[in-house]
C-alpha positions as CSV (number, residue, x, y, z in Angstrom):
1,X,4.7,18.5,12.1
2,X,5.7,20.0,8.8
3,X,3.1,21.4,6.5
4,X,1.8,19.7,3.7
5,X,3.7,19.7,0.4
6,X,2.6,22.2,-2.4
7,X,0.8,20.8,-5.4
8,X,3.2,19.2,-8.0
9,X,2.3,18.0,-11.5
10,X,3.9,14.7,-11.1
11,X,4.6,12.0,-8.6
12,X,7.4,9.6,-9.3
13,X,6.5,6.1,-7.6
14,X,8.8,3.1,-7.3
15,X,7.1,-0.3,-6.5
16,X,9.2,-2.8,-5.0
17,X,7.8,-6.3,-5.7
18,X,9.8,-8.7,-3.3
19,X,9.1,-11.8,-1.0
20,X,9.4,-10.7,2.8
21,X,11.3,-13.2,4.7
22,X,10.6,-14.5,8.4
23,X,13.6,-12.7,9.8
24,X,12.7,-9.1,10.8
25,X,16.3,-8.1,10.8
26,X,16.8,-9.2,7.2
27,X,13.7,-7.3,6.1
28,X,14.8,-4.1,7.9
29,X,18.1,-4.3,6.0
30,X,16.3,-4.7,2.7
31,X,14.6,-1.4,3.3
32,X,17.9,0.1,2.1
33,X,16.7,-0.6,-1.3
34,X,14.6,2.5,-1.1
35,X,17.9,4.5,-0.8
36,X,19.0,3.1,-4.2
37,X,15.5,4.1,-5.7
38,X,15.4,7.5,-4.0
39,X,17.0,9.4,-6.9
40,X,14.2,8.6,-9.3
41,X,11.4,8.3,-6.7
42,X,9.2,10.6,-4.6
43,X,7.6,7.7,-3.1
44,X,8.9,4.0,-2.7
45,X,6.1,1.3,-2.0
46,X,7.0,-2.0,-0.4
47,X,4.3,-4.8,0.1
48,X,2.2,-5.6,2.9
49,X,3.8,-7.5,6.0
50,X,7.2,-6.4,4.9
51,X,8.7,-6.1,8.3
52,X,7.8,-10.0,8.8
53,X,5.9,-12.4,6.6
54,X,2.8,-13.9,8.0
55,X,4.4,-17.4,8.2
56,X,2.3,-20.5,8.2
57,X,-1.6,-19.9,8.2
58,X,-2.7,-19.3,11.7
59,X,0.6,-18.4,13.3
60,X,0.8,-16.2,16.2
61,X,2.0,-12.9,15.1
62,X,2.2,-11.0,18.4
63,X,5.8,-12.0,19.1
64,X,6.8,-10.0,15.8
65,X,4.6,-7.0,16.5
66,X,6.4,-3.8,17.0
67,X,5.3,-0.3,18.4
68,X,5.4,2.6,15.8
69,X,8.6,3.8,17.4
70,X,10.1,0.3,17.2
71,X,13.2,-0.9,15.1
72,X,11.2,-1.2,11.8
73,X,9.6,2.2,11.7
74,X,12.8,3.8,13.2
75,X,14.8,2.5,10.2
76,X,11.9,3.5,7.7
77,X,12.2,7.1,8.9
78,X,15.9,7.1,8.8
79,X,15.8,6.1,5.3
80,X,13.2,8.6,4.4
81,X,15.0,11.4,6.2
82,X,18.5,10.7,4.7
83,X,17.4,10.2,1.0
84,X,14.5,12.9,0.7
85,X,12.0,10.2,-0.3
86,X,8.8,8.9,1.1
87,X,8.7,5.2,2.1
88,X,5.7,3.1,2.5
89,X,5.8,-0.7,3.9
90,X,3.7,-3.0,5.9
91,X,4.2,-4.4,9.5
92,X,2.6,-5.9,12.3
93,X,1.7,-3.2,15.0
94,X,1.5,-3.8,18.8
95,X,-2.1,-3.4,19.9
96,X,-2.2,-1.0,22.7
97,X,-5.5,-2.2,23.9
98,X,-6.4,-5.5,25.8
99,X,-6.7,-7.4,22.5
100,X,-3.6,-9.7,22.2
101,X,-4.0,-9.5,18.4
102,X,-1.8,-6.9,16.7
103,X,-2.8,-4.7,13.7
104,X,-1.9,-5.3,10.2
105,X,-0.5,-1.8,9.6
106,X,1.0,0.2,6.8
107,X,3.4,2.9,7.7
108,X,4.3,5.9,5.5
109,X,7.5,7.8,6.5
110,X,8.0,11.0,4.6
111,X,10.8,13.3,5.8
112,X,9.6,13.9,9.3
113,X,5.9,12.9,8.8
114,X,4.6,9.6,9.7
115,X,1.1,8.2,8.7
116,X,-0.3,4.9,9.5
117,X,-3.1,2.8,8.4
118,X,-4.5,-0.1,10.2
119,X,-6.0,-2.8,7.7
120,X,-9.9,-2.7,8.1
121,X,-10.9,-5.7,6.0
122,X,-9.2,-9.0,7.3
123,X,-8.6,-11.7,5.0
124,X,-11.3,-14.3,6.4
125,X,-11.9,-15.9,2.9
126,X,-10.7,-18.6,0.7
127,X,-10.0,-20.8,3.7
128,X,-8.0,-18.2,5.6
129,X,-8.9,-16.5,9.0
130,X,-6.7,-13.5,9.4
131,X,-9.0,-12.3,12.3
132,X,-7.9,-15.2,14.2
133,X,-4.4,-13.6,14.7
134,X,-4.9,-9.9,13.8
135,X,-7.3,-7.0,15.0
136,X,-9.2,-4.9,12.3
137,X,-8.5,-1.1,12.2
138,X,-10.9,1.6,12.8
139,X,-13.4,2.4,10.1
140,X,-11.6,5.6,9.0
141,X,-10.0,6.2,5.6
142,X,-6.5,7.4,5.9
143,X,-5.3,9.8,3.0
144,X,-1.7,11.3,3.3
145,X,-0.1,14.0,1.5
146,X,2.9,13.0,-0.6
147,X,4.6,15.9,-2.6
148,X,1.2,17.5,-3.1
149,X,-0.6,14.4,-4.1
150,X,-3.3,13.1,-2.0
151,X,-2.5,9.3,-1.4
152,X,-5.2,6.9,0.1
153,X,-3.9,3.8,1.7
154,X,-5.5,0.2,1.5
155,X,-4.2,-3.1,2.2
156,X,-4.6,-6.4,0.1
157,X,-8.0,-7.7,1.0
158,X,-9.4,-4.1,1.1
159,X,-9.2,-4.0,-2.7
160,X,-12.3,-6.3,-2.7
161,X,-14.4,-3.7,-1.0
162,X,-15.2,-0.7,-3.3
163,X,-16.6,1.4,-0.7
164,X,-13.3,1.9,0.9
165,X,-11.7,3.1,-2.3
166,X,-14.7,5.4,-2.8
167,X,-14.4,6.8,0.7
168,X,-10.7,7.6,0.3
169,X,-11.5,9.4,-3.0
170,X,-14.2,11.3,-1.5
171,X,-11.8,12.2,1.2
172,X,-9.7,13.7,-1.7
173,X,-7.4,10.9,-2.6
174,X,-5.9,11.0,-6.2
175,X,-3.8,7.9,-5.8
176,X,-4.8,4.7,-4.0
177,X,-1.9,2.7,-2.9
178,X,-2.5,-1.1,-2.2
179,X,0.5,-2.9,-0.7
180,X,-0.2,-6.7,-0.8
181,X,0.5,-10.2,0.0
182,X,-2.1,-11.6,-2.3
183,X,-2.2,-15.3,-1.9
184,X,-1.9,-17.3,-5.1
185,X,-4.7,-19.7,-6.1
186,X,-7.3,-20.5,-8.8
187,X,-8.6,-17.2,-10.3
188,X,-6.7,-15.2,-7.8
189,X,-4.2,-13.4,-10.2
190,X,-7.1,-12.5,-12.4
191,X,-9.0,-11.0,-9.6
192,X,-6.0,-9.0,-8.4
193,X,-5.5,-7.5,-11.8
194,X,-9.1,-6.9,-12.6
195,X,-9.9,-5.3,-9.2
196,X,-7.0,-3.0,-9.5
197,X,-8.2,-1.8,-12.8
198,X,-11.8,-1.5,-11.6
199,X,-10.9,0.6,-8.5
200,X,-9.0,2.8,-10.9
201,X,-11.8,3.2,-13.5
202,X,-14.7,3.7,-11.2
203,X,-12.9,6.3,-9.0
204,X,-11.0,8.1,-11.6
205,X,-7.8,7.8,-9.8
206,X,-4.2,6.2,-10.1
207,X,-4.1,2.8,-8.3
208,X,-0.6,1.3,-7.3
209,X,-0.6,-2.3,-6.3
210,X,2.6,-3.6,-4.8
211,X,2.7,-7.2,-4.2
212,X,4.8,-9.8,-2.6
213,X,5.9,-12.5,-5.0
214,X,7.3,-16.0,-4.6
215,X,5.5,-19.3,-4.8
216,X,3.0,-18.3,-2.1
217,X,1.9,-14.9,-3.7
218,X,0.8,-13.8,-7.0
219,X,3.3,-11.0,-7.6
220,X,1.8,-8.9,-10.6
221,X,2.5,-5.6,-8.9
222,X,0.7,-3.0,-11.2
223,X,0.1,0.6,-11.6
224,X,-3.0,1.6,-13.3
225,X,-4.0,5.2,-14.6
226,X,-7.3,7.0,-14.0
227,X,-8.5,5.9,-17.4
228,X,-8.0,2.2,-16.4
229,X,-4.8,1.7,-18.6
230,X,-2.1,-0.4,-17.2
231,X,1.1,1.6,-17.1
232,X,3.3,-1.0,-15.8
233,X,2.9,-4.4,-14.5
234,X,5.5,-7.0,-13.0
235,X,5.5,-10.6,-13.6
236,X,6.1,-13.2,-10.8
237,X,9.7,-12.2,-10.1
238,X,11.5,-9.9,-7.8
239,X,11.7,-6.5,-9.3
240,X,11.2,-2.7,-9.0
241,X,8.8,-0.8,-11.1
242,X,8.8,3.0,-11.9
243,X,5.9,4.8,-12.8
244,X,5.3,8.7,-13.2
245,X,2.0,9.8,-12.2
246,X,0.6,12.9,-13.9
247,X,-2.1,15.0,-12.5
248,X,-3.2,16.2,-15.8
249,X,-4.3,12.6,-16.3
250,X,-6.7,12.8,-13.3
251,X,-8.0,16.1,-14.5
252,X,-8.6,14.8,-18.1
253,X,-10.3,11.5,-16.9
254,X,-12.6,13.3,-14.5
255,X,-13.5,15.9,-17.0
256,X,-14.3,13.5,-19.6
257,X,-16.2,11.0,-17.3
258,X,-17.6,13.1,-14.6
259,X,-19.0,10.1,-12.7
260,X,-17.8,11.1,-9.4
261,X,-20.0,14.3,-9.7
262,X,-22.9,12.4,-11.3
263,X,-23.3,10.1,-8.3
264,X,-27.0,9.7,-7.1
265,X,-26.3,7.4,-4.1
Protein backbone atom coordinates (compact mmCIF):
# COMPACT_ATOMS: atom_id res chain seq x y z
CA UNK A 1 0.00 0.00 0.00
CA UNK A 2 1.36 3.48 -0.83
CA UNK A 3 2.60 5.61 2.04
CA UNK A 4 0.50 8.47 3.38
CA UNK A 5 0.78 11.75 1.52
CA UNK A 6 3.08 14.44 2.90
CA UNK A 7 1.34 17.29 4.73
CA UNK A 8 0.07 20.09 2.51
CA UNK A 9 -1.37 23.51 3.31
CA UNK A 10 -4.62 23.23 1.36
CA UNK A 11 -7.15 20.57 0.46
CA UNK A 12 -9.51 21.25 -2.45
CA UNK A 13 -12.84 19.52 -1.86
CA UNK A 14 -15.71 19.21 -4.32
CA UNK A 15 -19.10 18.21 -2.93
CA UNK A 16 -21.56 16.62 -5.37
CA UNK A 17 -25.15 17.22 -4.29
CA UNK A 18 -27.41 14.94 -6.29
CA UNK A 19 -30.22 12.41 -6.03
CA UNK A 20 -29.17 8.76 -6.33
CA UNK A 21 -31.42 6.61 -8.51
CA UNK A 22 -32.64 3.05 -7.97
CA UNK A 23 -30.52 1.89 -10.93
CA UNK A 24 -26.98 0.91 -9.85
CA UNK A 25 -25.66 1.06 -13.43
CA UNK A 26 -26.91 4.63 -13.80
CA UNK A 27 -25.27 5.68 -10.55
CA UNK A 28 -21.96 4.06 -11.51
CA UNK A 29 -22.01 6.05 -14.74
CA UNK A 30 -22.65 9.24 -12.78
CA UNK A 31 -19.41 8.70 -10.88
CA UNK A 32 -17.76 9.98 -14.05
CA UNK A 33 -18.67 13.44 -12.78
CA UNK A 34 -15.67 13.13 -10.48
CA UNK A 35 -13.41 13.11 -13.52
CA UNK A 36 -14.84 16.46 -14.61
CA UNK A 37 -14.15 17.91 -11.15
CA UNK A 38 -10.70 16.38 -10.75
CA UNK A 39 -8.79 19.30 -12.20
CA UNK A 40 -9.98 21.59 -9.41
CA UNK A 41 -10.19 18.96 -6.66
CA UNK A 42 -8.08 16.78 -4.42
CA UNK A 43 -11.19 15.07 -3.00
CA UNK A 44 -14.64 14.63 -4.56
CA UNK A 45 -17.44 13.66 -2.16
CA UNK A 46 -20.71 12.02 -3.23
CA UNK A 47 -23.65 11.43 -0.86
CA UNK A 48 -24.63 8.44 1.25
CA UNK A 49 -26.22 5.47 -0.58
CA UNK A 50 -25.03 6.79 -3.92
CA UNK A 51 -24.52 3.33 -5.45
CA UNK A 52 -28.26 2.74 -5.08
CA UNK A 53 -30.81 4.78 -3.14
CA UNK A 54 -32.69 3.28 -0.18
CA UNK A 55 -35.98 2.98 -2.06
CA UNK A 56 -39.21 2.77 -0.10
CA UNK A 57 -38.82 2.64 3.70
CA UNK A 58 -38.25 -0.94 4.84
CA UNK A 59 -37.14 -2.19 1.41
CA UNK A 60 -34.85 -5.22 1.36
CA UNK A 61 -31.42 -3.83 0.44
CA UNK A 62 -29.51 -7.12 0.34
CA UNK A 63 -30.10 -7.64 -3.42
CA UNK A 64 -28.32 -4.35 -4.09
CA UNK A 65 -25.33 -4.93 -1.83
CA UNK A 66 -21.91 -5.48 -3.37
CA UNK A 67 -18.51 -6.58 -2.06
CA UNK A 68 -15.68 -4.08 -1.92
CA UNK A 69 -14.30 -5.53 -5.14
CA UNK A 70 -17.66 -5.31 -6.92
CA UNK A 71 -18.67 -3.07 -9.86
CA UNK A 72 -19.25 0.12 -7.84
CA UNK A 73 -15.93 0.16 -5.99
CA UNK A 74 -14.10 -1.00 -9.10
CA UNK A 75 -15.44 2.04 -10.99
CA UNK A 76 -14.62 4.30 -8.04
CA UNK A 77 -11.03 3.10 -8.09
CA UNK A 78 -10.74 3.45 -11.87
CA UNK A 79 -11.86 7.08 -11.74
CA UNK A 80 -9.49 7.88 -8.87
CA UNK A 81 -6.52 6.23 -10.56
CA UNK A 82 -7.17 7.76 -13.98
CA UNK A 83 -7.77 11.30 -12.73
CA UNK A 84 -5.36 11.61 -9.78
CA UNK A 85 -8.19 12.44 -7.38
CA UNK A 86 -9.63 10.91 -4.22
CA UNK A 87 -13.31 9.95 -4.52
CA UNK A 88 -15.69 9.16 -1.65
CA UNK A 89 -19.18 7.70 -2.06
CA UNK A 90 -21.75 5.63 -0.17
CA UNK A 91 -22.93 2.09 -1.00
CA UNK A 92 -24.53 -0.99 0.51
CA UNK A 93 -21.82 -3.55 1.26
CA UNK A 94 -22.40 -7.29 1.40
CA UNK A 95 -22.18 -8.60 4.95
CA UNK A 96 -19.57 -11.39 5.12
CA UNK A 97 -21.07 -12.72 8.36
CA UNK A 98 -24.24 -14.73 8.84
CA UNK A 99 -26.37 -11.58 9.18
CA UNK A 100 -28.28 -11.12 5.89
CA UNK A 101 -28.44 -7.34 6.42
CA UNK A 102 -25.72 -5.49 4.49
CA UNK A 103 -23.69 -2.55 5.76
CA UNK A 104 -24.25 1.11 4.90
CA UNK A 105 -20.68 1.80 3.84
CA UNK A 106 -18.60 4.77 2.72
CA UNK A 107 -15.76 3.94 0.36
CA UNK A 108 -12.83 6.26 -0.28
CA UNK A 109 -10.69 5.44 -3.31
CA UNK A 110 -7.46 7.40 -3.48
CA UNK A 111 -5.00 6.44 -6.21
CA UNK A 112 -4.45 2.86 -5.14
CA UNK A 113 -5.51 3.23 -1.50
CA UNK A 114 -8.96 2.08 -0.38
CA UNK A 115 -10.60 3.02 2.92
CA UNK A 116 -14.07 1.96 4.02
CA UNK A 117 -16.30 2.98 6.91
CA UNK A 118 -19.42 1.09 7.94
CA UNK A 119 -22.08 3.38 9.40
CA UNK A 120 -22.22 2.96 13.18
CA UNK A 121 -25.44 4.77 14.10
CA UNK A 122 -28.37 3.44 12.10
CA UNK A 123 -31.36 5.68 11.49
CA UNK A 124 -33.89 4.25 13.92
CA UNK A 125 -35.63 7.57 14.42
CA UNK A 126 -38.46 9.79 13.14
CA UNK A 127 -40.49 6.70 12.23
CA UNK A 128 -37.71 4.92 10.31
CA UNK A 129 -35.97 1.63 11.21
CA UNK A 130 -32.72 1.42 9.28
CA UNK A 131 -31.57 -1.43 11.54
CA UNK A 132 -34.34 -3.65 10.13
CA UNK A 133 -32.53 -3.80 6.79
CA UNK A 134 -28.91 -2.84 7.55
CA UNK A 135 -26.23 -3.93 10.02
CA UNK A 136 -24.30 -1.43 12.19
CA UNK A 137 -20.57 -1.14 11.74
CA UNK A 138 -17.91 -1.80 14.34
CA UNK A 139 -17.39 0.88 17.00
CA UNK A 140 -14.16 2.10 15.48
CA UNK A 141 -13.48 5.62 14.17
CA UNK A 142 -12.04 5.66 10.65
CA UNK A 143 -9.56 8.35 9.66
CA UNK A 144 -7.95 8.40 6.21
CA UNK A 145 -5.06 10.45 4.87
CA UNK A 146 -6.00 12.58 1.85
CA UNK A 147 -3.15 14.70 0.50
CA UNK A 148 -1.72 14.93 4.00
CA UNK A 149 -5.00 15.94 5.64
CA UNK A 150 -6.43 13.46 8.18
CA UNK A 151 -10.08 13.00 7.15
CA UNK A 152 -12.61 11.41 9.53
CA UNK A 153 -15.57 9.56 8.04
CA UNK A 154 -19.15 9.81 9.29
CA UNK A 155 -22.49 9.00 7.67
CA UNK A 156 -25.74 10.96 7.99
CA UNK A 157 -27.36 10.01 11.34
CA UNK A 158 -23.85 9.76 12.85
CA UNK A 159 -23.93 13.57 12.85
CA UNK A 160 -26.34 13.52 15.82
CA UNK A 161 -23.76 11.75 18.00
CA UNK A 162 -21.02 14.20 19.04
CA UNK A 163 -18.96 11.45 20.66
CA UNK A 164 -18.13 9.95 17.25
CA UNK A 165 -16.95 13.27 15.85
CA UNK A 166 -14.83 13.82 18.96
CA UNK A 167 -13.36 10.30 18.71
CA UNK A 168 -12.37 11.01 15.11
CA UNK A 169 -10.68 14.28 16.08
CA UNK A 170 -8.88 12.61 18.97
CA UNK A 171 -7.67 10.06 16.40
CA UNK A 172 -6.17 12.95 14.44
CA UNK A 173 -8.91 14.11 12.08
CA UNK A 174 -8.73 17.72 10.94
CA UNK A 175 -11.63 17.32 8.51
CA UNK A 176 -14.93 15.52 9.17
CA UNK A 177 -16.75 14.39 6.04
CA UNK A 178 -20.44 13.49 6.34
CA UNK A 179 -22.09 12.00 3.22
CA UNK A 180 -25.81 11.95 3.86
CA UNK A 181 -29.31 11.16 2.66
CA UNK A 182 -30.90 13.45 5.28
CA UNK A 183 -34.62 12.82 5.06
CA UNK A 184 -36.70 15.99 4.76
CA UNK A 185 -39.34 16.84 7.35
CA UNK A 186 -40.30 19.24 10.08
CA UNK A 187 -37.19 20.91 11.56
CA UNK A 188 -34.91 18.49 9.70
CA UNK A 189 -33.15 21.08 7.51
CA UNK A 190 -32.50 23.25 10.57
CA UNK A 191 -31.12 20.26 12.48
CA UNK A 192 -28.78 19.36 9.60
CA UNK A 193 -27.35 22.87 9.26
CA UNK A 194 -27.07 23.40 13.03
CA UNK A 195 -25.36 20.10 13.72
CA UNK A 196 -22.82 20.54 10.94
CA UNK A 197 -21.79 23.86 12.45
CA UNK A 198 -21.82 22.47 15.99
CA UNK A 199 -19.51 19.58 15.10
CA UNK A 200 -17.11 22.07 13.49
CA UNK A 201 -17.15 24.53 16.40
CA UNK A 202 -16.76 22.00 19.20
CA UNK A 203 -14.02 20.05 17.41
CA UNK A 204 -12.20 22.97 15.78
CA UNK A 205 -12.25 21.05 12.49
CA UNK A 206 -13.59 21.48 9.00
CA UNK A 207 -16.91 19.72 8.42
CA UNK A 208 -18.03 18.73 4.92
CA UNK A 209 -21.67 17.68 4.57
CA UNK A 210 -22.54 16.08 1.21
CA UNK A 211 -26.30 15.52 0.94
CA UNK A 212 -28.70 13.91 -1.43
CA UNK A 213 -31.36 16.28 -2.72
CA UNK A 214 -34.74 15.87 -4.37
CA UNK A 215 -38.16 15.81 -2.78
CA UNK A 216 -37.25 13.10 -0.28
CA UNK A 217 -34.06 14.68 1.07
CA UNK A 218 -33.08 18.13 2.31
CA UNK A 219 -30.09 18.93 0.14
CA UNK A 220 -28.26 21.87 1.77
CA UNK A 221 -24.78 20.39 1.33
CA UNK A 222 -22.45 22.56 3.38
CA UNK A 223 -18.79 23.13 4.19
CA UNK A 224 -18.06 24.69 7.60
CA UNK A 225 -14.74 26.10 8.81
CA UNK A 226 -13.10 25.27 12.17
CA UNK A 227 -14.37 28.64 13.40
CA UNK A 228 -17.96 27.62 12.57
CA UNK A 229 -18.27 29.83 9.48
CA UNK A 230 -20.28 28.47 6.56
CA UNK A 231 -17.87 28.59 3.63
CA UNK A 232 -20.31 27.35 1.00
CA UNK A 233 -23.82 25.91 1.05
CA UNK A 234 -26.15 24.53 -1.60
CA UNK A 235 -29.89 24.90 -1.80
CA UNK A 236 -32.17 22.03 -2.74
CA UNK A 237 -31.04 21.62 -6.34
CA UNK A 238 -28.47 19.32 -7.94
CA UNK A 239 -25.13 21.08 -7.92
CA UNK A 240 -21.43 20.77 -7.15
CA UNK A 241 -19.70 22.94 -4.56
CA UNK A 242 -15.98 23.67 -4.25
CA UNK A 243 -14.24 24.66 -1.04
CA UNK A 244 -10.53 25.07 -0.33
CA UNK A 245 -9.64 23.93 3.19
CA UNK A 246 -6.69 25.81 4.66
CA UNK A 247 -4.64 24.13 7.38
CA UNK A 248 -3.72 27.55 8.79
CA UNK A 249 -7.40 28.02 9.65
CA UNK A 250 -7.29 24.88 11.81
CA UNK A 251 -4.14 26.02 13.57
CA UNK A 252 -5.60 29.47 14.18
CA UNK A 253 -8.90 28.14 15.54
CA UNK A 254 -7.19 25.67 17.89
CA UNK A 255 -4.72 28.29 19.12
CA UNK A 256 -7.40 30.87 19.84
CA UNK A 257 -9.75 28.39 21.52
CA UNK A 258 -7.74 25.48 22.93
CA UNK A 259 -10.86 23.66 24.10
CA UNK A 260 -9.54 20.29 22.92
CA UNK A 261 -6.56 20.72 25.24
CA UNK A 262 -8.79 22.07 28.03
CA UNK A 263 -11.05 19.00 28.18
CA UNK A 264 -11.65 17.67 31.69
CA UNK A 265 -13.72 14.57 30.78
